N, C-alpha and C positions, 0 to 999 in steps of 0.2 A: 738430447740425442745426436744434436749435430754434432757437438765435439767428439762424441763414438766413434761415427762417420769417418771424420778428418785423422783421427787415431789409425782407423783402420786401413783407411788408404797410404799414409804414410809407414805405417809395417810393412805396408805390402811393397812398399819403395822401397826397404830396406833391405829385404828378401833381396828383392830382383837384384841390388846393387852389388848384395854381400857375394851372392854365386858369382858375379861377375868380375869381381875384384880376387877373391880367392882361386881359381882359374877349377872351378868343379869342375868335371864332366859330366853332371845330370842335370842337361838343356831340360829335360821331359820334366822330372822332376820338379826343379825353378820352375818352370810354366808352369806346372801344373798345382803348384801351390797359391804364385799370383792369380790366375786362374780362380782358386776358389777361393783367397783371400776379396778378391772383387765381387767371387758371389756374394760372399757373407757379406760384404759393404750392403749393394747391392738390396738383401736382403733384409741388412738391417734397415736401410733403405724406407722400401717396404713395408716394415711392419711400423716403421714410426709413423706414417702418413696413414695405416691402416687403423694407431693407435690415435693419431689426433683428430684422424677425421670424423669418430662418432664423438667428442665435443663440438666439434664446428656445429655435424647436421643437428644434434639435440641444443644445440642454441636456437640455429635457424628458428630450431620444429618450436622451442618455446614462447619465440619474436611472433609467429607465424597464428601460436597457438592465441598470445594476447590480443593481437590484432583483431582474431574473428571473431574473440570476446568483445571486444569493443565493439566491433561494428553490429554484433547481435543486439550486446548492452544501450546501441543508438538506437537501435531496430525497437527492441521492447519499450523503449520511452516517449516515444514519439507522438503529439498528443491526438489526444481521439475523439470522434465525433461520441455524443452520446450513444447511441445505435452501437456505434464498434466499440464502449464501455458495456453496454447491455450486451453483445453476442461474446464476450471474453469471458475465458473459461475462469473457474474458482480457482483462488492461489496463483494468479499470474499480475506480471507486474503492466501497471496502469500508467495513464497518466494522463491527468484534463485541465481544463482551463476552465473555470467559474466562477462565481459568486458568494463570496459568506453571506450567507441572513438570516441568520441567529447561532446565536454559543450556547454552550453549558462552563458552566464553574470553570474555574483554574485551580491544578490543583498539582502536587508532585508527588512523584513515586521514585525512591530513592534517586533524589536531587534532581531527578527528569522534567522539567516544566512542562505539562499536557490540557488539552482539551478538547472536547467534541466539537464539532460544529455541520449545520444543516448547510447546504447552499444548494446553490441554482443557476442556473442560464435564463439567457434570453428566450430559449427555443421550448423551454419546459425541462430539460436536463436535469434532475436532480442528484445531489449525493450527497452522503452520510457520510463524514471525515471523524471515524471512533478511534477517540485519543492521541489527536495528532500531537505531537512535541514540538513546543515554543516554549519561550522566555517569557516571563508576565509584559515584557515589554512587547515583546510580537505583538503576545494576546492584546495588547491595549490596542494595537495598532488594527486589529484584525476586528471593524466594526462593520455594521449590515452595508453591504454595495462591495463593496471593497473584492477585487479582481485579482484573485492569485492561480498559480499554475500547482499542481500539486501533482506529485509521481511518489506511488504505494504499491499494495499487493488489494486485489480484488478478494473480499469475503461476506461471507454470511453465516449469519447467527439467528436463530429462529426463525428463521424468512426473510428477516433485516439484510439486505445488501447492503455494504459496508465499502469504504476505503481505512486498510489499517497500515502498519509501520511507512507510516507520509511524509512526507517532505516538502517544504512548499519555499514560492517566493511572490511574491506581492508583487502583480504586473501594472499597467496604467489601464483605465476602465474603471466603472461601478455603473452598477444593475441593482434594484434592488425589486425583487416580486410582486405582483397583486398575486392577493389567493384568489385558486381556480375552483370554480363554482362545483364542485364532485357529489354534493345532495342523492343526486339521480343515479349516481353510479355509487349506493350504500348496497349491499347486497349482491355487487353484480363480482365479475370476474374483470372488467375494464378498470376498475375500482384502485388494480394494484400496478396498473400501468403511468400513474401517479404516484409512486412509492416515492418518499422523500419529498415532494413535491408542499410551498404554502398550498393549502387550500381553504377550503370555507363550506360550512353544512348551515343548511339554513332551515328555522324551523324545526328544532328536534325540542323535543318535550323529555321531563328529570324525568328518569322512572328508580322506584326503589334500587337500593341494589344493597343483597346480603353476604355478612363477613362471614368467615369460616365455621361459626356456628349457627346459620341459619339468621341470625338478627340482622330485620333491615334498618337502614339508614338512608338518606340521603346522600352521602361520600363514603369512601371509606380513605383511614392512612394506610396507604401501602393494598394489594390488592386482593388481602384474608383480612383484613380492620386491626394487621399484628404493628400497625407504625403508631404514628402521634404528630406532632404538630410540625413539623418540616420536613418529614417525608412525602413523597409521592400524593398524591389524591388522585381518588379512580370513581368515576362516577358513570350511573348509566343514563342512556338517553335512546328514547324511541322512535322513529318515522317510519309511516307507512305500514305499520302493525310489525314493524320489525326492531328488535333491541341490538344495543353495542355498546360497547366499554370504551369509555376515555379516559383520560388519562392528562392530570398534568406532570413534570418530569420538576417536579425540584431543585436540579439541578441547572434546567433553565427558566423556570419561572414558579421560584423559592417563595418562603411567607414572606410577608406584606405588600409581594405584587399584587396591581390590581387583579392578573387573573385568578393568582390562587385564593384570595382571598372573597374574590367573587364568589366561586365555585364553593368555598364553605357557608356563603348563605343559599345556596340554591337550595329551595323544596319543591317534592315531590308534586308533578303534573306543570311545575315551571316552563314555558317554552321562550326556546336560546336561539341564537345565535351564533355559532361559535368561527372560528380561525385557528387554524393551527397545521403544526409539520406533518404527515403522515408517515409515522414511523412505525414498522411492520413487527409481530412478535407472534407471531403463531396465527396472521392474520392482522387485519385491518388496527391497528391502536394509536392514534394517532394523540399527538403532542402538542393539548391545547396552549392558545399562547392568549387565546382572547375570545373573552362570554358577554354577550349584551342580549336586550331583551327581543323576542323577533321584532324585526319591523315588517 
């Protein structure tokens, strides 16, 4: 563009020079031509500036937009307290620091390793990390007590609050929670405030559970009795006239584990103490990890 401007100016100079040397008696016409040429050059310069200006403005706007997005991203992933996490809207990005308490089995989906984790803080805040991507090597490192910083999205499924699409990093620190006795909260709205925590239930009586056809048993493989050894175990308990359904999640405590085999040996009328994680599925659906005779 600058080359075009210089050519116009040189041409103007040549016109003026030719008029002077040739003895042309039309100075007004010569002056007018020079002025028009100069004006054309100025117009060209203005057009060039106008043409180039949007490119600069657009680049600046893009840079500003990227900076703003980075700032917003930084704000979105600031570490939250459990109260802040609880108040966050669903499907928004969240970031928490928490401690691994237990983990379900590791598996691969299209070459991506992942597992679900039960985690908790030392102030009773608890989180369920659903299908968090991790290599098998990383999975082995995430033992109970390990502190991690987790960034993902708050989600809900059938009442269960989860963190999905999570990324994590291991941090310094260690904490293993003691089971919180929530027996007195069974059947109350307050129980939900302990969702995903490691909890205990004392003095629970085993009750018969019916399958999809109405046939009663001491436990079922799957909720309707459609499973087999290795499937989730479902069993019923009663306390103070109320009845509840508990689960041994096979991905968490599968065949061969103490709790899996103990539940298979339970009989209606047995009184037991139970521990596990307060998972939620359309209501309380604890994932039991320990069963013992009531103390």
